[in-house]
N, C-alpha and C positions, 0 to 999 in steps of 0.2 A: 247275625244277621247273615240270610244266605246270601252264594253267590253270586245269584239273579240280581237280588238287590245291593251290593256291591255293586255291581256292573253299572246298574241302573242309574247309582248316585254318581260315581263318578262321570256317567253320558251327562250328569244332569250340572253337574260341576262345571265340567267343558263350556256346557251352555253358558252356564252364567259369567265363566271367564273371557270366552270369546266377545261374546258382546259388549263388557265391560272395555276389553284391548280394539276391538273397533268398530265402537257405536255399534245403536241399538236402534229400532224400529221396535214400540211398544203400543198396543189397543185393545179396544173391544172384541168378543166373538161370539156367537149365538147362532142358533139356529134347528131345525128341524131331523127328524131319523128316527130311523125303521129298526127293531131291536126285536132278536127272537133266541133262544135256545138252541143250543144245538149238541146233540147228546146221545147214546143210546136209549130207546122206550123203555123206561119201568112198569114194573108188572106189582099188584100187591092185592090185599083183598080186606073189606071195611068187618072189623070186628063183628058189624052187625049184620053181616051177610049169612046165610046159611050153606050158602053155595061152596063146593069143592071149588072151584073158575077159580081164575082172579082177572082181575080186572086189566084190562092193558092202557097206559096212560103214554102218548106221545106228543114233544115238544113241535114235532114236526107239523102242527097243523097249522101255525100261524103264529103274524106274527104283532108285535104291541107299536103306536105312534108314541115319543117322548120329545126331548127337547133337551141342548146342552148350552149355557150359559157360560161366561168367564172371559179369562185373559190371556192374550200371547203377548211374548217377547223373541222378538227376532233379529237373527247379525245380517249387516245390511249388505254384503259384500254377493256374488253371482252364485258362490256353494257356498250354503248359507245353516248355521244351523237354531234351531227353533224351538224352546219349550212353550207349556203351556196350562193351565189351569182350568178345571171346566167342570161345572155343575152338572152333572149327566142323568136325566129320568129314563129312566129305561122298563122296559117291561118283557111278557114271553105269555103267550097263550098254550094252554095243556088240554088236549083233549084226549076223552075218555073216550078209549075206539071203540065202535059197536052199538055206541049210549048217545050218539050225536051230543054229549052234551061238556064245555068249552068253558075252561077256568081261567083268567086274566088276572098276570100277576106284576106287581109293579115294584120297582127296586129304586135307589140313588146313589148315585157311585159320583168321589171325585174320581176324572180322569185325567193324570198328566202323561200328556203326549212328549216325549222327547222327538225330534226328526232332524234328522238333515237333508239338503235339496241344495233345487240350482235351479233358479230364478234368471227372469230378463223383464224388460219394463213391464208387460203386460202377464207375462205367464210364469207357472212356477210350478215343478212337481216334488213331493217329498216322501218320506217315511221314516219308521222307527220303533224304537217299542215306546212301551206305555204300561203305567202303573195304574192301578183301578181299585181307590179304595171304599168297600161299603161305609153309606154312609145313614141309611134307613132303608126301611121296607114297610110294603102296607099292611103287614101281616096274615096277605092272602095266601102263598104258598106252604108257613108253615101250619096256619089250619088246614090248608085242604091234605097235606103232610100227616097230621095228625090223623086226619079217617084213617088214616089205611095203618097206622102203628097200632102197638097193640096196648102200649101208654103213650099220652099227649106228649108232643116235644115239646121240652123246656126252655130249647134255644133256639135262635135262627139257621135255619140249612142254608143260607149263603155266608160266604168264607171274608174276612174280614180284608182282604187284600187279593188279586189276581193279578198275575205278571202279561201283557199281551202286547200286541201287534198294531201298527196304522199305516195305509198307504193313500195318498189323495195326489190331486193339482187341481190349480184354480185359476182363476184371469184376478187382475188388479186394474185397477179403473181408478188414480189417483190413491182418495184415501180409502176407498170400498174395496175389496177384495170378497168374491166368492170361489167355494172351494169343495170338491165333492171328494170324499174319499172313505174306505173300508177298516174297519178296527175290531177286531175281535180276539178273545181270552185266548191265552192258551194255557191258563192255566185256569181250572174249573171255579166260577161263581159260585157253584151254588153245589156243596158235596155233600151228603149224609146216609146212612145207612136207616133201613125203616124197617123192623121186624114185627111181624104178624102171626099170627096162630091160622091153622087150616083143622079144619075138623076131620079128627082122626088121627093127626098127627102128635108126637109127646108131644115136639119142642117145637119153638119157633122158625118159622121160616123169616129169611131177608133179602131184602133186595136194596141198593144202591140208589140214591138219584140225585145222580151227577152229569151240571150240563154246563158248557163254554155261552160264552157270548159271541154275538155276532150282528155288526151295526153295520145300516147303510145311513149315510148324516150327510146334508147339508147346509153350509153354515155362509156367514157373511161376516166380513169380519169389519172394522171401523178404526185407521189408523189415529193413534192421538200423539204421536210421534213422529 
């Protein structure tokens, strides 16, 4: 277990212990989000191309709409701790520069944010670390990168998990709450080296596709207890 994972586990256990000792509110949470990749541009050359020029692919060309759905638990004092477990559908849009072509990709993660915050009767602010565990993907990123590789990729370019952070604020109306926050991965959610051949070169060239995630999320929560 990495040092970061140990720290995250300690924080999660603190949330559980605090909730048990101080009383807890818990409920359902869901909403919409806009997600994108954040990282350096990728360059590559398709095996079928006779040109020595590289294609330049940027992830800064667009974002994808998704959603998140799950549960939350929060201690009840004014300075509170909160834990969440959300199935989060994310995505990104890759643009091939100069060719006006785009490739939309989608993937799903289990997001587990752990927050410390301050709340009044109507308002709260919070932030903290987050663990995102890869659950599934639509295979489009693997196929896209395989089109540039000297041999097709044999496994997913998405990492098993990535640590990140989240910051947000919200309003409460009796049992309902609304929240707006920003979530971002610190570790890459996708990280892969792509090897490809270039006419006239005896050795394979190599480029790295490494991207982090950025998410703007709006959610509604309903307190069950």
